[in-house]
N, C-alpha and C positions, 0 to 999 in steps of 0.2 A: 458499135455505139461508137458515137461522134468523139472527138475531138472534146469537145466541152463536157460533156457527159463523161469521162474518165475524168477529167481534169476535179470534176467535183466529186465521184464516188471514192478518187483518191484522197480529197479535201476532208471528206466527211468521214473515212477509214480513218485518216489522222488521227482525227479530232475526238474520232469514236473510244482511237487508240491512247491517247493521249486523257482521257477521261476516265475510261476505267485505269489508267497506270495509276492517277491522281484520286481515283478512288480508292484503289489497292493501298497507298501510300498511308494514307487515311487512315484503312483501317487499320494498318499494322500500327499508327500511331498512335491511336485509342487503346487498342489493344495492348501496347507499352505502357500507358498510363494505365489501365487497368491491372495490369500487371503488379506495377509499383506501389496502384494503390494499394494490391492485394500485402502486398509484402511490408511495406509499410505499417498496414494493420496486425500483421502478422507479430510486426515489433514494437506496437503498440501494448500487443497482448502479454505479449512474453514481459513486456516492461513491467505494466500490469499487475503481472505473477510475481514479479521480484521484489516489485513495493508490497506487493501482499505476503508474501516471504517475511520480509521484513518486518512488518506490522504485527508478523506473529509471533516474530520476535522477541519484538517492544513487548508485545503485550506479554509473553510466557516473562521475561524483566520482570516488568511491573508488576506481573502476580508474584513471584517471587520473592520481591520485596515485601510488596503487601503482609506474604504469609511470613517473614523474619520478623516486620515489624506490630503484626498481632502478638506475635511470640515474646520479640521484648514487651510488649505492654500486658502482655498478660504474666510476665516477670516480671517488670515493675508492679502491677499492683497486687500481687502475691508478698512482694518485698515490706508494698507500703503496711497493707494488711499485718503483716510479721511486725513488723517496730510497732505500730500502733497498738496489736498488741502487747510489747512489748514495754510500751511509753507507759501501759496501765494500769501493768505489775510493776512498773518503778512506784509509781505515785500512789500505789496499793502502798509499796515499804515506807517510803516516806509517809504517805499516813499515820502506820504502824509505828515507826521509829518516834515519829514527834508525839503518838499520843505514849509512851511508852516514856520517852521523858520530860514528858509534859508541857511539852510547846506549845 
């Protein structure tokens, strides 16, 4: 092999090695980016699951408050009915008293 051919072969081998090294670094960088994206996605899923748990807890609290409010409303309605009945009795007693007194 002539000196010139040796020089070209060495140059080509060097450039090929350089290209392969750059390709290797590019592949490593791409894999690092993919792994980072996967990690970020896992963190996003965990954050979403946490938010869902919080929403479910908030829903349970809201449901408990709604049930308490329904119970309070039912009690208030019962008291109103009772007071209405008492008022009707009182009005009947007053009417009877007026009749007795002749008023």
